[in-house]
N, CA and C atoms as an extended XYZ file, in Angstrom:
579
Properties=species:S:1:pos:R:3:atomname:S:1:resname:S:1:resid:I:1 pbc="F F F"
N        -4.191       36.927       -6.699 N   UNK     1
C        -4.490       38.306       -7.024 CA  UNK     1
C        -5.796       38.763       -6.371 C   UNK     1
N        -6.826       37.952       -6.449 N   UNK     2
C        -8.126       38.360       -5.941 CA  UNK     2
C        -8.297       38.073       -4.458 C   UNK     2
N        -7.482       37.201       -3.923 N   UNK     3
C        -7.563       36.786       -2.525 CA  UNK     3
C        -8.876       36.073       -2.205 C   UNK     3
N        -9.480       35.422       -3.210 N   UNK     4
C       -10.676       34.634       -2.942 CA  UNK     4
C       -10.321       33.583       -1.905 C   UNK     4
N       -11.195       33.375       -0.940 N   UNK     5
C       -10.868       32.503        0.184 CA  UNK     5
C       -11.240       31.049       -0.058 C   UNK     5
N       -12.055       30.796       -1.064 N   UNK     6
C       -12.433       29.428       -1.407 CA  UNK     6
C       -12.416       29.305       -2.920 C   UNK     6
N       -11.524       28.463       -3.422 N   UNK     7
C       -11.391       28.291       -4.869 CA  UNK     7
C       -12.361       27.231       -5.375 C   UNK     7
N       -12.681       27.321       -6.642 N   UNK     8
C       -13.589       26.381       -7.279 CA  UNK     8
C       -12.925       25.026       -7.438 C   UNK     8
N       -13.644       23.975       -7.087 N   UNK     9
C       -13.182       22.614       -7.317 CA  UNK     9
C       -13.074       22.414       -8.829 C   UNK     9
N       -11.910       21.979       -9.333 N   UNK    10
C       -11.741       21.801      -10.770 CA  UNK    10
C       -12.769       20.864      -11.403 C   UNK    10
N       -13.392       19.999      -10.603 N   UNK    11
C       -14.401       19.092      -11.154 CA  UNK    11
C       -15.639       19.837      -11.650 C   UNK    11
N       -15.811       21.094      -11.202 N   UNK    12
C       -16.912       21.895      -11.713 CA  UNK    12
C       -16.815       22.040      -13.234 C   UNK    12
N       -15.600       22.109      -13.763 N   UNK    13
C       -15.416       22.238      -15.216 CA  UNK    13
C       -16.021       21.054      -15.954 C   UNK    13
N       -15.957       19.867      -15.357 N   UNK    14
C       -16.561       18.686      -15.983 CA  UNK    14
C       -18.081       18.806      -16.018 C   UNK    14
N       -18.653       19.362      -14.964 N   UNK    15
C       -20.098       19.597      -14.926 CA  UNK    15
C       -20.466       20.583      -16.031 C   UNK    15
N       -19.696       21.659      -16.123 N   UNK    16
C       -19.952       22.684      -17.132 CA  UNK    16
C       -19.814       22.109      -18.537 C   UNK    16
N       -18.767       21.353      -18.759 N   UNK    17
C       -18.523       20.801      -20.099 CA  UNK    17
C       -19.567       19.755      -20.470 C   UNK    17
N       -20.203       19.182      -19.477 N   UNK    18
C       -21.247       18.199      -19.740 CA  UNK    18
C       -22.502       18.797      -20.346 C   UNK    18
N       -22.651       20.119      -20.259 N   UNK    19
C       -23.816       20.773      -20.855 CA  UNK    19
C       -23.389       22.157      -21.357 C   UNK    19
N       -22.654       22.156      -22.460 N   UNK    20
C       -22.111       23.410      -22.990 CA  UNK    20
C       -23.205       24.388      -23.411 C   UNK    20
N       -24.314       23.869      -23.905 N   UNK    21
C       -25.407       24.759      -24.298 CA  UNK    21
C       -25.875       25.585      -23.102 C   UNK    21
N       -26.006       24.945      -21.969 N   UNK    22
C       -26.475       25.636      -20.764 CA  UNK    22
C       -25.418       26.611      -20.238 C   UNK    22
N       -24.174       26.186      -20.169 N   UNK    23
C       -23.137       27.070      -19.622 CA  UNK    23
C       -22.953       28.291      -20.519 C   UNK    23
N       -23.036       28.106      -21.834 N   UNK    24
C       -22.872       29.233      -22.745 CA  UNK    24
C       -24.051       30.203      -22.657 C   UNK    24
N       -25.259       29.674      -22.563 N   UNK    25
C       -26.420       30.556      -22.412 CA  UNK    25
C       -26.326       31.328      -21.102 C   UNK    25
N       -26.009       30.636      -20.023 N   UNK    26
C       -25.863       31.310      -18.733 CA  UNK    26
C       -24.767       32.369      -18.814 C   UNK    26
N       -23.665       32.024      -19.448 N   UNK    27
C       -22.552       32.969      -19.571 CA  UNK    27
C       -22.977       34.202      -20.368 C   UNK    27
N       -23.702       34.006      -21.460 N   UNK    28
C       -24.154       35.147      -22.256 CA  UNK    28
C       -24.980       36.103      -21.401 C   UNK    28
N       -25.892       35.551      -20.622 N   UNK    29
C       -26.724       36.400      -19.771 CA  UNK    29
C       -25.902       37.076      -18.676 C   UNK    29
N       -24.869       36.424      -18.186 N   UNK    30
C       -23.974       37.072      -17.207 CA  UNK    30
C       -23.315       38.309      -17.820 C   UNK    30
N       -22.903       38.194      -19.077 N   UNK    31
C       -22.278       39.330      -19.753 CA  UNK    31
C       -23.277       40.464      -19.951 C   UNK    31
N       -24.514       40.125      -20.267 N   UNK    32
C       -25.547       41.146      -20.422 CA  UNK    32
C       -25.754       41.877      -19.090 C   UNK    32
N       -25.802       41.124      -18.011 N   UNK    33
C       -26.001       41.741      -16.685 CA  UNK    33
C       -24.807       42.599      -16.291 C   UNK    33
N       -23.603       42.191      -16.673 N   UNK    34
C       -22.408       42.998      -16.387 CA  UNK    34
C       -22.472       44.319      -17.150 C   UNK    34
N       -22.989       44.274      -18.376 N   UNK    35
C       -23.184       45.497      -19.155 CA  UNK    35
C       -24.143       46.428      -18.424 C   UNK    35
N       -25.258       45.873      -17.985 N   UNK    36
C       -26.278       46.652      -17.280 CA  UNK    36
C       -25.722       47.234      -15.984 C   UNK    36
N       -24.917       46.461      -15.259 N   UNK    37
C       -24.338       46.952      -14.013 CA  UNK    37
C       -23.422       48.147      -14.263 C   UNK    37
N       -22.602       48.078      -15.312 N   UNK    38
C       -21.709       49.203      -15.629 CA  UNK    38
C       -22.528       50.452      -15.953 C   UNK    38
N       -23.617       50.274      -16.686 N   UNK    39
C       -24.479       51.413      -17.026 CA  UNK    39
C       -25.144       51.975      -15.770 C   UNK    39
N       -25.573       51.108      -14.869 N   UNK    40
C       -26.161       51.565      -13.608 CA  UNK    40
C       -25.157       52.395      -12.815 C   UNK    40
N       -23.910       51.948      -12.775 N   UNK    41
C       -22.885       52.718      -12.059 CA  UNK    41
C       -22.669       54.082      -12.703 C   UNK    41
N       -22.783       54.152      -14.020 N   UNK    42
C       -22.653       55.445      -14.709 CA  UNK    42
C       -23.703       56.418      -14.189 C   UNK    42
N       -24.927       55.938      -14.012 N   UNK    43
C       -26.007       56.827      -13.564 CA  UNK    43
C       -25.791       57.313      -12.141 C   UNK    43
N       -24.952       56.611      -11.385 N   UNK    44
C       -24.707       56.975       -9.992 CA  UNK    44
C       -23.580       57.992       -9.838 C   UNK    44
N       -22.807       58.212      -10.906 N   UNK    45
C       -21.597       59.025      -10.787 CA  UNK    45
C       -21.496       60.110      -11.861 C   UNK    45
N       -22.530       60.913      -12.059 N   UNK    46
C       -22.480       61.894      -13.149 CA  UNK    46
C       -21.371       62.935      -12.995 C   UNK    46
N       -20.905       63.147      -11.778 N   UNK    47
C       -19.889       64.181      -11.546 CA  UNK    47
C       -18.447       63.682      -11.752 C   UNK    47
N       -18.276       62.441      -12.222 N   UNK    48
C       -16.949       61.868      -12.429 CA  UNK    48
C       -16.779       61.453      -13.895 C   UNK    48
N       -16.481       62.414      -14.784 N   UNK    49
C       -16.387       62.084      -16.206 CA  UNK    49
C       -15.327       61.032      -16.530 C   UNK    49
N       -14.222       61.017      -15.786 N   UNK    50
C       -13.172       60.024      -16.076 CA  UNK    50
C       -13.630       58.620      -15.686 C   UNK    50
N       -14.393       58.499      -14.622 N   UNK    51
C       -14.935       57.190      -14.229 CA  UNK    51
C       -16.006       56.764      -15.237 C   UNK    51
N       -16.849       57.714      -15.652 N   UNK    52
C       -17.883       57.399      -16.638 CA  UNK    52
C       -17.249       56.887      -17.920 C   UNK    52
N       -16.181       57.520      -18.366 N   UNK    53
C       -15.503       57.082      -19.592 CA  UNK    53
C       -15.056       55.631      -19.465 C   UNK    53
N       -14.455       55.292      -18.339 N   UNK    54
C       -13.988       53.911      -18.150 CA  UNK    54
C       -15.150       52.937      -18.017 C   UNK    54
N       -16.213       53.348      -17.334 N   UNK    55
C       -17.387       52.484      -17.217 CA  UNK    55
C       -18.051       52.270      -18.577 C   UNK    55
N       -18.044       53.286      -19.419 N   UNK    56
C       -18.555       53.119      -20.784 CA  UNK    56
C       -17.732       52.073      -21.539 C   UNK    56
N       -16.419       52.124      -21.367 N   UNK    57
C       -15.554       51.135      -22.011 CA  UNK    57
C       -15.853       49.728      -21.503 C   UNK    57
N       -16.062       49.606      -20.190 N   UNK    58
C       -16.395       48.293      -19.624 CA  UNK    58
C       -17.740       47.818      -20.164 C   UNK    58
N       -18.734       48.713      -20.206 N   UNK    59
C       -20.056       48.330      -20.715 CA  UNK    59
C       -19.953       47.843      -22.161 C   UNK    59
N       -19.187       48.556      -22.981 N   UNK    60
C       -19.006       48.137      -24.384 CA  UNK    60
C       -18.322       46.778      -24.457 C   UNK    60
N       -17.296       46.599      -23.637 N   UNK    61
C       -16.567       45.330      -23.648 CA  UNK    61
C       -17.450       44.169      -23.199 C   UNK    61
N       -18.234       44.401      -22.161 N   UNK    62
C       -19.140       43.346      -21.686 CA  UNK    62
C       -20.190       43.017      -22.758 C   UNK    62
N       -20.672       44.029      -23.453 N   UNK    63
C       -21.625       43.787      -24.528 CA  UNK    63
C       -20.965       43.012      -25.676 C   UNK    63
N       -19.707       43.321      -25.959 N   UNK    64
C       -18.954       42.556      -26.966 CA  UNK    64
C       -18.809       41.099      -26.528 C   UNK    64
N       -18.568       40.882      -25.245 N   UNK    65
C       -18.477       39.507      -24.731 CA  UNK    65
C       -19.810       38.784      -24.911 C   UNK    65
N       -20.894       39.490      -24.613 N   UNK    66
C       -22.230       38.923      -24.816 CA  UNK    66
C       -22.379       38.484      -26.273 C   UNK    66
N       -21.982       39.368      -27.182 N   UNK    67
C       -22.095       39.048      -28.605 CA  UNK    67
C       -21.201       37.858      -28.972 C   UNK    67
N       -20.000       37.804      -28.443 N   UNK    68
C       -19.090       36.699      -28.741 CA  UNK    68
C       -19.670       35.361      -28.284 C   UNK    68
N       -20.210       35.343      -27.071 N   UNK    69
C       -20.801       34.100      -26.564 CA  UNK    69
C       -22.017       33.731      -27.413 C   UNK    69
N       -22.812       34.714      -27.755 N   UNK    70
C       -23.997       34.462      -28.585 CA  UNK    70
C       -23.597       33.873      -29.934 C   UNK    70
N       -22.516       34.370      -30.505 N   UNK    71
C       -22.030       33.835      -31.787 CA  UNK    71
C       -21.581       32.376      -31.650 C   UNK    71
N       -20.940       32.039      -30.557 N   UNK    72
C       -20.535       30.643      -30.325 CA  UNK    72
C       -21.778       29.760      -30.211 C   UNK    72
N       -22.783       30.242      -29.508 N   UNK    73
C       -24.034       29.486      -29.361 CA  UNK    73
C       -24.639       29.207      -30.738 C   UNK    73
N       -24.720       30.234      -31.562 N   UNK    74
C       -25.304       30.072      -32.902 CA  UNK    74
C       -24.452       29.132      -33.764 C   UNK    74
N       -23.140       29.331      -33.731 N   UNK    75
C       -22.233       28.520      -34.548 CA  UNK    75
C       -22.350       27.037      -34.222 C   UNK    75
N       -22.574       26.740      -32.959 N   UNK    76
C       -22.657       25.342      -32.533 CA  UNK    76
C       -24.063       24.761      -32.677 C   UNK    76
N       -24.978       25.566      -33.163 N   UNK    77
C       -26.339       25.087      -33.355 CA  UNK    77
C       -27.130       24.939      -32.070 C   UNK    77
N       -26.669       25.596      -31.007 N   UNK    78
C       -27.378       25.559      -29.736 CA  UNK    78
C       -28.523       26.562      -29.757 C   UNK    78
N       -29.455       26.369      -28.860 N   UNK    79
C       -30.557       27.311      -28.705 CA  UNK    79
C       -30.193       28.303      -27.610 C   UNK    79
N       -30.329       29.578      -27.936 N   UNK    80
C       -30.070       30.621      -26.942 CA  UNK    80
C       -31.302       30.721      -26.055 C   UNK    80
N       -31.164       30.274      -24.846 N   UNK    81
C       -32.301       30.207      -23.937 CA  UNK    81
C       -32.621       31.520      -23.270 C   UNK    81
N       -33.683       31.480      -22.513 N   UNK    82
C       -34.127       32.662      -21.766 CA  UNK    82
C       -33.122       33.010      -20.669 C   UNK    82
N       -33.246       34.241      -20.190 N   UNK    83
C       -32.378       34.714      -19.115 CA  UNK    83
C       -32.499       33.806      -17.898 C   UNK    83
N       -31.355       33.528      -17.291 N   UNK    84
C       -31.307       32.703      -16.081 CA  UNK    84
C       -31.176       33.592      -14.850 C   UNK    84
N       -31.802       33.177      -13.794 N   UNK    85
C       -31.608       33.832      -12.503 CA  UNK    85
C       -30.248       33.381      -11.978 C   UNK    85
N       -29.463       34.315      -11.476 N   UNK    86
C       -28.148       33.999      -10.929 CA  UNK    86
C       -28.230       34.070       -9.409 C   UNK    86
N       -28.432       32.917       -8.771 N   UNK    87
C       -28.602       32.877       -7.318 CA  UNK    87
C       -27.376       33.414       -6.579 C   UNK    87
N       -26.188       33.130       -7.108 N   UNK    88
C       -24.951       33.619       -6.496 CA  UNK    88
C       -24.955       35.147       -6.435 C   UNK    88
N       -25.274       35.776       -7.553 N   UNK    89
C       -25.326       37.238       -7.584 CA  UNK    89
C       -26.430       37.739       -6.652 C   UNK    89
N       -27.552       37.027       -6.607 N   UNK    90
C       -28.622       37.387       -5.682 CA  UNK    90
C       -28.161       37.379       -4.239 C   UNK    90
N       -27.323       36.412       -3.894 N   UNK    91
C       -26.768       36.366       -2.528 CA  UNK    91
C       -25.812       37.529       -2.293 C   UNK    91
N       -25.007       37.875       -3.301 N   UNK    92
C       -24.079       39.000       -3.153 CA  UNK    92
C       -24.827       40.317       -2.973 C   UNK    92
N       -25.914       40.491       -3.718 N   UNK    93
C       -26.687       41.737       -3.632 CA  UNK    93
C       -27.121       42.006       -2.197 C   UNK    93
N       -27.425       40.964       -1.464 N   UNK    94
C       -27.877       41.124       -0.077 CA  UNK    94
C       -26.817       41.796        0.801 C   UNK    94
N       -25.555       41.726        0.389 N   UNK    95
C       -24.470       42.261        1.205 CA  UNK    95
C       -24.181       43.736        0.907 C   UNK    95
N       -24.771       44.271       -0.172 N   UNK    96
C       -24.560       45.684       -0.504 CA  UNK    96
C       -25.220       46.546        0.564 C   UNK    96
N       -24.473       47.534        1.032 N   UNK    97
C       -25.015       48.457        2.034 CA  UNK    97
C       -26.144       49.277        1.440 C   UNK    97
N       -27.194       49.419        2.212 N   UNK    98
C       -28.312       50.250        1.774 CA  UNK    98
C       -28.399       51.531        2.599 C   UNK    98
N       -27.721       51.550        3.731 N   UNK    99
C       -27.678       52.760        4.546 CA  UNK    99
C       -26.363       53.483        4.302 C   UNK    99
N       -26.048       54.408        5.166 N   UNK   100
C       -24.794       55.137        5.053 CA  UNK   100
C       -24.880       56.244        4.024 C   UNK   100
N       -23.729       56.781        3.690 N   UNK   101
C       -23.682       57.889        2.742 CA  UNK   101
C       -23.829       57.380        1.307 C   UNK   101
N       -24.088       58.293        0.419 N   UNK   102
C       -24.162       57.968       -1.006 CA  UNK   102
C       -22.869       57.301       -1.468 C   UNK   102
N       -21.738       57.845       -1.030 N   UNK   103
C       -20.454       57.290       -1.453 CA  UNK   103
C       -20.223       55.885       -0.891 C   UNK   103
N       -20.661       55.644        0.324 N   UNK   104
C       -20.528       54.293        0.890 CA  UNK   104
C       -21.337       53.285        0.076 C   UNK   104
N       -22.519       53.705       -0.365 N   UNK   105
C       -23.348       52.811       -1.178 CA  UNK   105
C       -22.714       52.579       -2.550 C   UNK   105
N       -22.172       53.646       -3.138 N   UNK   106
C       -21.524       53.509       -4.451 CA  UNK   106
C       -20.279       52.638       -4.336 C   UNK   106
N       -19.498       52.853       -3.294 N   UNK   107
C       -18.289       52.038       -3.079 CA  UNK   107
C       -18.676       50.569       -2.942 C   UNK   107
N       -19.727       50.291       -2.196 N   UNK   108
C       -20.165       48.902       -2.048 CA  UNK   108
C       -20.617       48.326       -3.385 C   UNK   108
N       -21.253       49.144       -4.200 N   UNK   109
C       -21.668       48.675       -5.535 CA  UNK   109
C       -20.435       48.358       -6.382 C   UNK   109
N       -19.368       49.154       -6.239 N   UNK   110
C       -18.107       48.886       -6.947 CA  UNK   110
C       -17.493       47.568       -6.456 C   UNK   110
N       -17.535       47.353       -5.135 N   UNK   111
C       -16.970       46.121       -4.580 CA  UNK   111
C       -17.804       44.901       -4.985 C   UNK   111
N       -19.099       45.066       -5.064 N   UNK   112
C       -19.999       44.027       -5.575 CA  UNK   112
C       -19.586       43.646       -6.997 C   UNK   112
N       -19.372       44.656       -7.837 N   UNK   113
C       -18.950       44.405       -9.218 CA  UNK   113
C       -17.579       43.728       -9.257 C   UNK   113
N       -16.673       44.191       -8.405 N   UNK   114
C       -15.327       43.596       -8.356 CA  UNK   114
C       -15.396       42.133       -7.944 C   UNK   114
N       -16.270       41.811       -7.000 N   UNK   115
C       -16.397       40.430       -6.536 CA  UNK   115
C       -16.885       39.520       -7.655 C   UNK   115
N       -17.889       39.973       -8.392 N   UNK   116
C       -18.401       39.158       -9.497 CA  UNK   116
C       -17.319       38.954      -10.553 C   UNK   116
N       -16.584       40.015      -10.864 N   UNK   117
C       -15.507       39.892      -11.856 CA  UNK   117
C       -14.415       38.944      -11.356 C   UNK   117
N       -14.084       39.025      -10.078 N   UNK   118
C       -13.049       38.151       -9.518 CA  UNK   118
C       -13.466       36.689       -9.607 C   UNK   118
N       -14.695       36.392       -9.196 N   UNK   119
C       -15.161       34.999       -9.234 CA  UNK   119
C       -15.310       34.523      -10.673 C   UNK   119
N       -15.794       35.375      -11.560 N   UNK   120
C       -15.922       34.982      -12.965 CA  UNK   120
C       -14.551       34.674      -13.565 C   UNK   120
N       -13.587       35.517      -13.260 N   UNK   121
C       -12.222       35.294      -13.748 CA  UNK   121
C       -11.689       33.961      -13.237 C   UNK   121
N       -11.917       33.690      -11.970 N   UNK   122
C       -11.446       32.428      -11.384 CA  UNK   122
C       -12.132       31.242      -12.043 C   UNK   122
N       -13.419       31.353      -12.342 N   UNK   123
C       -14.144       30.272      -13.019 CA  UNK   123
C       -13.629       30.085      -14.444 C   UNK   123
N       -13.342       31.186      -15.133 N   UNK   124
C       -12.810       31.075      -16.497 CA  UNK   124
C       -11.447       30.375      -16.483 C   UNK   124
N       -10.669       30.642      -15.452 N   UNK   125
C        -9.363       29.971      -15.318 CA  UNK   125
C        -9.570       28.466      -15.130 C   UNK   125
N       -10.530       28.093      -14.306 N   UNK   126
C       -10.821       26.672      -14.090 CA  UNK   126
C       -11.249       26.017      -15.406 C   UNK   126
N       -12.090       26.704      -16.169 N   UNK   127
C       -12.503       26.159      -17.465 CA  UNK   127
C       -11.308       26.016      -18.398 C   UNK   127
N       -10.484       27.047      -18.470 N   UNK   128
C        -9.307       27.036      -19.345 CA  UNK   128
C        -8.386       25.857      -19.031 C   UNK   128
N        -8.232       25.560      -17.775 N   UNK   129
C        -7.288       24.517      -17.360 CA  UNK   129
C        -7.874       23.107      -17.363 C   UNK   129
N        -9.211       22.982      -17.473 N   UNK   130
C        -9.802       21.666      -17.243 CA  UNK   130
C       -10.745       21.138      -18.315 C   UNK   130
N       -11.135       21.959      -19.289 N   UNK   131
C       -12.032       21.410      -20.304 CA  UNK   131
C       -11.239       20.919      -21.507 C   UNK   131
N       -11.848       20.035      -22.255 N   UNK   132
C       -11.182       19.450      -23.430 CA  UNK   132
C       -11.427       20.264      -24.693 C   UNK   132
N       -12.482       21.030      -24.732 N   UNK   133
C       -12.872       21.801      -25.907 CA  UNK   133
C       -11.835       22.898      -26.167 C   UNK   133
N       -11.034       22.731      -27.216 N   UNK   134
C        -9.914       23.638      -27.483 CA  UNK   134
C       -10.366       25.056      -27.806 C   UNK   134
N       -11.434       25.188      -28.578 N   UNK   135
C       -11.932       26.523      -28.911 CA  UNK   135
C       -12.332       27.281      -27.647 C   UNK   135
N       -13.041       26.614      -26.754 N   UNK   136
C       -13.478       27.272      -25.532 CA  UNK   136
C       -12.325       27.523      -24.567 C   UNK   136
N       -11.306       26.671      -24.579 N   UNK   137
C       -10.122       26.930      -23.746 CA  UNK   137
C        -9.512       28.279      -24.107 C   UNK   137
N        -9.322       28.503      -25.391 N   UNK   138
C        -8.728       29.761      -25.857 CA  UNK   138
C        -9.651       30.937      -25.542 C   UNK   138
N       -10.929       30.752      -25.816 N   UNK   139
C       -11.922       31.799      -25.578 CA  UNK   139
C       -11.936       32.212      -24.104 C   UNK   139
N       -11.987       31.234      -23.212 N   UNK   140
C       -12.066       31.570      -21.792 CA  UNK   140
C       -10.759       32.132      -21.250 C   UNK   140
N        -9.659       31.786      -21.845 N   UNK   141
C        -8.388       32.381      -21.418 CA  UNK   141
C        -8.379       33.878      -21.745 C   UNK   141
N        -8.875       34.224      -22.929 N   UNK   142
C        -8.942       35.641      -23.308 CA  UNK   142
C        -9.885       36.407      -22.383 C   UNK   142
N       -11.024       35.819      -22.089 N   UNK   143
C       -11.982       36.489      -21.207 CA  UNK   143
C       -11.462       36.603      -19.785 C   UNK   143
N       -10.689       35.621      -19.359 N   UNK   144
C       -10.114       35.643      -18.014 CA  UNK   144
C        -9.278       36.917      -17.817 C   UNK   144
N        -8.506       37.274      -18.810 N   UNK   145
C        -7.663       38.473      -18.734 CA  UNK   145
C        -8.529       39.723      -18.651 C   UNK   145
N        -9.576       39.766      -19.464 N   UNK   146
C       -10.486       40.911      -19.464 CA  UNK   146
C       -11.170       41.068      -18.114 C   UNK   146
N       -11.657       39.963      -17.554 N   UNK   147
C       -12.343       40.016      -16.255 CA  UNK   147
C       -11.388       40.492      -15.158 C   UNK   147
N       -10.144       40.075      -15.230 N   UNK   148
C        -9.152       40.523      -14.240 CA  UNK   148
C        -8.968       42.036      -14.324 C   UNK   148
N        -8.953       42.567      -15.534 N   UNK   149
C        -8.825       44.021      -15.702 CA  UNK   149
C       -10.042       44.746      -15.142 C   UNK   149
N       -11.218       44.183      -15.344 N   UNK   150
C       -12.429       44.814      -14.805 CA  UNK   150
C       -12.401       44.810      -13.276 C   UNK   150
N       -11.995       43.700      -12.705 N   UNK   151
C       -11.867       43.604      -11.245 CA  UNK   151
C       -10.965       44.730      -10.730 C   UNK   151
N        -9.801       44.876      -11.351 N   UNK   152
C        -8.836       45.894      -10.939 CA  UNK   152
C        -9.432       47.294      -11.052 C   UNK   152
N       -10.162       47.526      -12.126 N   UNK   153
C       -10.784       48.833      -12.334 CA  UNK   153
C       -11.803       49.144      -11.249 C   UNK   153
N       -12.684       48.194      -10.943 N   UNK   154
C       -13.711       48.438       -9.927 CA  UNK   154
C       -13.104       48.659       -8.541 C   UNK   154
N       -12.110       47.870       -8.196 N   UNK   155
C       -11.431       48.069       -6.900 CA  UNK   155
C       -10.763       49.449       -6.875 C   UNK   155
N       -10.128       49.807       -7.974 N   UNK   156
C        -9.466       51.113       -8.065 CA  UNK   156
C       -10.444       52.263       -7.896 C   UNK   156
N       -11.621       52.150       -8.531 N   UNK   157
C       -12.633       53.201       -8.384 CA  UNK   157
C       -13.112       53.293       -6.938 C   UNK   157
N       -13.308       52.158       -6.300 N   UNK   158
C       -13.746       52.167       -4.903 CA  UNK   158
C       -12.725       52.902       -4.039 C   UNK   158
N       -11.448       52.630       -4.266 N   UNK   159
C       -10.392       53.292       -3.483 CA  UNK   159
C       -10.299       54.781       -3.815 C   UNK   159
N       -10.599       55.127       -5.054 N   UNK   160
C       -10.584       56.535       -5.461 CA  UNK   160
C       -11.721       57.309       -4.807 C   UNK   160
N       -12.860       56.678       -4.663 N   UNK   161
C       -14.043       57.344       -4.127 CA  UNK   161
C       -14.078       57.379       -2.592 C   UNK   161
N       -13.301       56.529       -1.964 N   UNK   162
C       -13.304       56.470       -0.501 CA  UNK   162
C       -11.905       56.385        0.051 C   UNK   162
N       -11.810       56.312        1.343 N   UNK   163
C       -10.526       56.128        2.011 CA  UNK   163
C       -10.018       54.724        1.692 C   UNK   163
N        -8.832       54.601        1.061 N   UNK   164
C        -8.344       53.284        0.643 CA  UNK   164
C        -8.281       52.252        1.775 C   UNK   164
N        -7.895       52.683        2.964 N   UNK   165
C        -7.811       51.743        4.085 CA  UNK   165
C        -9.200       51.214        4.466 C   UNK   165
N       -10.174       52.111        4.489 N   UNK   166
C       -11.552       51.714        4.792 CA  UNK   166
C       -12.093       50.795        3.703 C   UNK   166
N       -11.780       51.113        2.456 N   UNK   167
C       -12.220       50.281        1.325 CA  UNK   167
C       -11.586       48.899        1.416 C   UNK   167
N       -10.308       48.844        1.733 N   UNK   168
C        -9.631       47.536        1.856 CA  UNK   168
C       -10.246       46.699        2.967 C   UNK   168
N       -10.611       47.352        4.064 N   UNK   169
C       -11.266       46.636        5.167 CA  UNK   169
C       -12.620       46.087        4.712 C   UNK   169
N       -13.360       46.923        4.006 N   UNK   170
C       -14.658       46.477        3.508 CA  UNK   170
C       -14.483       45.358        2.485 C   UNK   170
N       -13.435       45.409        1.656 N   UNK   171
C       -13.174       44.333        0.693 CA  UNK   171
C       -12.926       43.010        1.417 C   UNK   171
N       -12.220       43.068        2.524 N   UNK   172
C       -12.007       41.851        3.320 CA  UNK   172
C       -13.334       41.283        3.808 C   UNK   172
N       -14.247       42.164        4.200 N   UNK   173
C       -15.578       41.707        4.613 CA  UNK   173
C       -16.304       41.050        3.439 C   UNK   173
N       -16.176       41.622        2.255 N   UNK   174
C       -16.770       41.017        1.056 CA  UNK   174
C       -16.171       39.635        0.798 C   UNK   174
N       -14.861       39.520        0.939 N   UNK   175
C       -14.196       38.226        0.707 CA  UNK   175
C       -14.691       37.174        1.700 C   UNK   175
N       -14.849       37.564        2.954 N   UNK   176
C       -15.363       36.627        3.963 CA  UNK   176
C       -16.790       36.204        3.650 C   UNK   176
N       -17.619       37.173        3.304 N   UNK   177
C       -19.021       36.881        2.982 CA  UNK   177
C       -19.107       35.953        1.769 C   UNK   177
N       -18.352       36.288        0.722 N   UNK   178
C       -18.382       35.486       -0.502 CA  UNK   178
C       -17.899       34.068       -0.245 C   UNK   178
N       -16.913       33.910        0.607 N   UNK   179
C       -16.386       32.569        0.918 CA  UNK   179
C       -17.467       31.697        1.548 C   UNK   179
N       -18.319       32.306        2.346 N   UNK   180
C       -19.403       31.544        2.976 CA  UNK   180
C       -20.462       31.130        1.955 C   UNK   180
N       -20.843       32.056        1.091 N   UNK   181
C       -21.919       31.698        0.163 CA  UNK   181
C       -21.442       30.786       -0.964 C   UNK   181
N       -20.182       30.912       -1.373 N   UNK   182
C       -19.701       30.108       -2.508 CA  UNK   182
C       -19.619       28.621       -2.135 C   UNK   182
N       -19.629       28.308       -0.850 N   UNK   183
C       -19.620       26.902       -0.415 CA  UNK   183
C       -20.804       26.127       -0.983 C   UNK   183
N       -21.896       26.820       -1.258 N   UNK   184
C       -23.106       26.182       -1.776 CA  UNK   184
C       -23.127       26.079       -3.295 C   UNK   184
N       -22.083       26.574       -3.935 N   UNK   185
C       -22.069       26.637       -5.397 CA  UNK   185
C       -20.962       25.748       -5.969 C   UNK   185
N       -20.924       25.669       -7.295 N   UNK   186
C       -19.934       24.828       -7.957 CA  UNK   186
C       -20.457       23.445       -8.314 C   UNK   186
N       -21.788       23.336       -8.353 N   UNK   187
C       -22.391       22.033       -8.613 CA  UNK   187
C       -23.309       22.051       -9.843 C   UNK   187
N       -23.441       23.216      -10.501 N   UNK   188
C       -24.340       23.329      -11.643 CA  UNK   188
C       -23.580       23.854      -12.863 C   UNK   188
N       -24.160       23.638      -14.033 N   UNK   189
C       -23.538       24.071      -15.277 CA  UNK   189
C       -23.898       25.521      -15.583 C   UNK   189
N       -23.551       26.378      -14.626 N   UNK   190
C       -23.674       27.827      -14.799 CA  UNK   190
C       -22.370       28.458      -14.351 C   UNK   190
N       -22.122       29.671      -14.816 N   UNK   191
C       -20.842       30.322      -14.503 CA  UNK   191
C       -20.625       30.435      -13.004 C   UNK   191
N       -21.631       30.795      -12.271 N   UNK   192
C       -21.462       30.947      -10.815 CA  UNK   192
C       -22.113       29.811      -10.031 C   UNK   192
N       -22.811       28.917      -10.715 N   UNK   193
C       -23.594       27.870      -10.042 CA  UNK   193
C       -22.807       26.752       -9.437 C   UNK   193
């Protein structure tokens, strides 16, 4: 569905499961950042009330995910740690266009969001299929579906705001770029690490 060019090695799930406190804290902060990203996109598109409505729904859902992960952390007696820097997302940010028209920049921001949702969904699938923790298997399967819907929404908005053929071409460039940077990841107990 996402056409990711390099899939996560299933052994990453073993790394993640080896330190659930860390993966859950990192995941919680990822959800917080996804909430913030949706709100940032709202500020960029005041003239599109229908897009704002959907972005508000995504922001609420991401905040609910943050709360759900936080509740799991508390229930398990883990310590909710400080915010983690997400190097993967930092690498993706470098690919966002800073020149061009306002719409080209907004479209790239939508594709940036779609890429993160696509990779997160793929990672949740790997966790669902490879960890032993039954509660987390179910939890990540539910989130996987939600992330897939967010991916679809962001891609759809990009196509709505620009020429679909041009957007699809740019998405291919994002997929190529992401495939190169993801080669360095999959070795740490973080969602994108």
